[in-house]
C-alpha positions as CSV (number, residue, x, y, z in Angstrom):
1,M,-4.8,66.8,-14.0
2,I,-2.6,65.3,-16.7
3,E,-0.8,68.4,-18.1
4,T,2.6,67.2,-19.0
5,S,4.4,64.1,-20.0
6,K,5.9,64.0,-16.6
7,D,2.4,63.5,-15.1
8,V,1.8,60.6,-17.6
9,L,5.1,59.1,-16.5
10,F,4.1,59.3,-12.8
11,L,0.7,57.8,-13.6
12,V,2.3,54.9,-15.5
13,I,4.8,54.3,-12.8
14,A,2.0,54.3,-10.1
15,L,0.0,51.8,-12.2
16,C,3.1,49.5,-12.6
17,V,3.8,49.7,-8.9
18,L,0.1,48.7,-8.3
19,V,0.3,45.8,-10.7
20,V,3.6,44.6,-9.2
21,T,2.2,44.9,-5.7
22,V,-0.9,42.8,-6.7
23,F,1.4,40.2,-8.3
24,F,3.6,40.0,-5.1
25,V,0.5,39.6,-2.9
26,W,-0.8,36.9,-5.2
27,I,2.6,35.1,-5.1
28,M,2.7,35.4,-1.3
29,Y,-0.8,34.0,-1.0
30,Y,0.2,30.9,-3.0
31,I,3.4,30.5,-1.1
32,A,1.4,30.5,2.2
33,Q,-1.0,27.9,0.7
34,I,1.9,25.7,-0.3
35,L,3.5,26.0,3.2
36,K,0.1,25.2,4.8
37,S,-0.3,22.2,2.6
38,S,3.2,21.0,3.3
39,K,2.7,21.4,7.0
40,E,-0.4,19.3,6.8
41,M,1.5,16.7,4.8
42,V,4.3,16.6,7.4
43,E,1.8,16.2,10.2
44,E,0.1,13.4,8.4
45,I,3.4,11.6,7.7
46,K,4.3,12.1,11.4
47,N,1.0,10.5,12.5
48,K,1.6,7.6,10.1
49,V,5.1,7.0,11.5
50,E,3.7,7.1,15.1
51,E,1.0,4.6,14.1
52,F,3.6,2.4,12.5
53,G,5.7,2.6,15.7
54,N,2.7,1.7,17.8
55,L,2.0,-1.2,15.5
56,L,5.6,-2.5,15.9
57,T,5.3,-2.1,19.7
58,T,2.1,-4.0,19.8
59,L,3.5,-6.7,17.4
60,K,6.6,-7.0,19.6
61,E,4.4,-7.4,22.7
62,K,2.2,-10.0,21.0
63,V,5.2,-12.0,19.8
64,T,6.8,-11.9,23.3
65,H,3.5,-13.0,24.8
66,S,3.1,-15.7,22.2
67,T,6.6,-16.9,22.7
68,T,6.0,-17.2,26.4
69,M,2.8,-19.1,25.8
70,L,4.4,-21.3,23.1
71,T,7.3,-22.1,25.5
72,A,4.8,-23.3,28.1
73,V,2.8,-25.3,25.6
74,A,6.0,-26.9,24.2
75,K,7.1,-27.9,27.7
76,G,3.7,-29.4,28.3
77,V,3.7,-31.3,25.0
78,T,7.3,-32.5,25.7
79,D,6.2,-33.7,29.2
80,L,3.2,-35.4,27.7
81,L,5.2,-37.1,25.0
82,G,7.7,-38.2,27.6
83,M,5.0,-39.7,29.6
84,F,3.6,-41.6,26.6
85,K,7.0,-42.8,25.7
86,E,7.7,-44.1,29.2
87,K,4.3,-45.8,29.3
88,R,5.0,-47.4,25.9
89,S,8.4,-48.6,27.0
90,R,6.9,-50.1,30.1
91,R,4.3,-51.9,28.0
92,K,7.0,-53.1,25.6
93,D,9.1,-54.4,28.6
94,D,6.0,-56.2,30.0
95,Y,5.3,-57.8,26.6
96,E,8.9,-58.9,26.2
97,E,8.9,-60.5,29.7
98,E,5.7,-62.3,28.9
99,Y,7.0,-63.4,25.5
100,E,10.2,-64.7,27.1
101,E,8.3,-66.6,29.7
102,E,6.1,-68.2,27.0
103,K,9.1,-69.0,24.9
104,A,11.3,-70.3,27.6
105,P,11.6,-74.0,27.2
106,E,9.9,-76.0,29.8
107,K,11.9,-78.4,31.7
108,P,11.0,-81.9,30.6
109,K,9.0,-83.7,33.1
110,R,10.6,-86.8,34.4
111,R,8.8,-89.9,34.1
112,K,8.5,-92.0,37.1
113,K,10.0,-95.3,36.7
114,K,7.8,-98.2,37.3
């Protein structure tokens, strides 16, 4: 089987090719694992970005809805305060009229001559 040094050389070369081939297969396996992991990471980041976009959309809708409701409530409160203010000013005017009537000097009564 091994008769000459040339046979030993071929055997050593074959063994080295086998070792190099195993090493390349091992490297390719780890590269595949790294790519798989990075793909999963990219998909996870994509899902998080989509969730964040959905959150912003929902937040925008809620703010818009709240703004609409707040505008309606503010208008109602403004109308209510205007009504109270008008009622208060009417009361104030009524009190001032009463006060002026009370304060107005009475005309002196003329005495009848005897």
